[in-house]
C-alpha positions in Angstrom: 53.5 163.8 63.1 57.3 164.4 61.7 58.5 165.3 65.3 57.0 161.8 66.8 58.9 160.0 63.4 61.8 161.5 64.3 61.8 160.6 68.0 61.1 157.1 66.7 63.8 157.5 64.5 66.5 158.9 67.1 65.3 155.9 69.2 66.2 153.8 66.9 69.6 155.1 66.4 70.5 154.7 70.2 70.1 150.4 69.4 72.9 151.2 66.8 76.9 150.8 67.2 77.8 154.0 65.5 81.6 152.9 65.7 82.8 152.9 62.0 79.2 153.8 60.6 78.8 157.1 58.5 75.9 159.0 60.7 74.3 159.5 57.2 74.4 155.5 56.0 73.1 154.9 59.7 70.0 157.4 59.0 69.9 156.8 55.7 68.9 152.9 56.2 67.3 153.1 59.1 64.6 156.0 58.2 64.6 153.7 54.4 63.5 150.5 56.8 61.2 152.6 58.3 59.5 154.2 55.5 59.0 150.8 53.9 57.3 148.9 56.7 55.4 151.7 56.8 54.4 151.6 53.3 53.9 147.2 53.7 51.4 148.0 56.5 49.3 150.5 54.5 49.3 148.3 51.5 48.2 145.5 54.1 45.6 147.5 55.4 44.4 149.6 52.3 43.8 145.5 50.5 41.9 144.7 53.5 39.4 147.7 53.2 39.3 147.8 49.4 38.7 143.8 50.0 36.0 144.8 52.4 34.0 146.3 49.3 33.5 143.4 47.7 32.0 141.7 50.8 28.0 141.4 50.6 26.3 142.8 52.8 26.5 146.4 54.3 26.6 144.8 58.0 29.3 142.3 57.4 31.2 145.3 55.3 31.0 147.7 58.5 31.9 145.0 60.8 35.2 144.3 58.7 35.9 148.2 58.2 35.6 148.3 62.3 38.0 145.4 62.8 40.7 147.2 60.4 40.3 150.6 61.9 40.4 149.1 65.1 43.6 147.0 64.8 45.6 150.0 62.8 44.3 152.1 65.9 45.7 149.2 68.4 49.0 149.4 66.7 49.2 153.1 67.5 48.3 152.8 70.6 50.8 149.9 71.4 53.6 151.7 69.9 53.2 155.1 71.7 52.9 153.4 74.9 55.7 151.7 74.3 57.8 154.7 73.7 55.9 156.5 76.5 57.1 154.2 78.8 60.5 153.8 77.3 60.0 149.9 77.1 
């Protein structure tokens, strides 16, 4: 997982014009941004999953969890394919 994260970090750095930016500052700012966005996504989906426990009935709860899992899987597949295809 760390290697995949590193590839994303390296790809993101290619977008920066590093002239005048120390490499450490560029790495830290990009990494902090990535980590904060990941934390935000985890918080959003955790709220959805924990909220699903308060939905009455097992069938709607199961569907809500499946929808959340499918959404996470779809986002991961999209990111993977965009990196793989170089888009």
